[in-house]
Every structure is written in structure tokens, then in C-alpha cells.
Steps between C-alpha positions, in 0.01 A plus 500: 500500500607135498819357638783408264537158667872507428555217749350248256780567249863393514772733622634516144158598358466772759853625430429522124176683568677754720758572229222535242311737730803729552547523121127565461534877545682714243640734768689208658629393162613858433673519836688179432598614154630828637706327769652271238570791268691689766675190633543688827305579813230764457418752773186702435522536119207266436220754537628713210596196292176302542259791524292384796457653845752413771251295709412297192864440414565403862221242491636342181852498648361328809344225287823444307703495820256268677552247222872552517558622145649826627682596814526830677766665710445802722731789410436807708132586478432295187490138398704395198370208294666256262433159347569204731709296257470168684123515534467623140689190380280276716185660357631452143563133568155440650323687219710339226413152628133593498501673160712231332283205606318507164827419325504157670165392353532571124283206382176622652211607278 
């Protein structure tokens, strides 16, 4: 398997790619949608809601937390997750700038 060679790309390009990757799995999208729907921290309800095994859910939560889109707090023996509002706003800004760049060049073929 070849290397991604991420070092040859700008920090912004790598950041956009990481956001795109995290949205590249429907389970992570479903987790985010569920957290937004509840608008509260979730402790352990995700397995029943999403329909995947606990280890699978945990791996997806780890990816979302690693990128900073969610945050987790330990409460007793469980971890409660919610959207990290500041990082979510940052992601929206970065992705909007990328997705809206076509609007700046309307006269192209």
C-alpha cells in the first residue's frame, strides 16, 4: 500500500481532506445527526440508535473526537458525548470556503 504523501499538500488541503474523510462513513454522519437532534450529551444510547456494535460505535466516536467535532466527558463508568460547537463552526467555515470557491469564477467555460 502506498503512502498518502500528505506532506506535499498544504495544511488547509490536509484539513479539508480530514473533514471529508470523517463525513465519508454513514455511521459517523448518523452519530452527528443524532447528537444534533438531542441537543444534549449522550451516554450509551448510540448503540440502539445507530444499530451497530459497541466497538464499532466506539471507533467512529474516536474518529469524530480525534478531529474535534465532538467532545466527551467521563460520567461514572460511561463517556458522554456532544457536539463541540466551536470546532463545528470552524469546520463549517473551512468547508464553506472550499465549497464556495466555484462562485468566485463564474465566467469559466
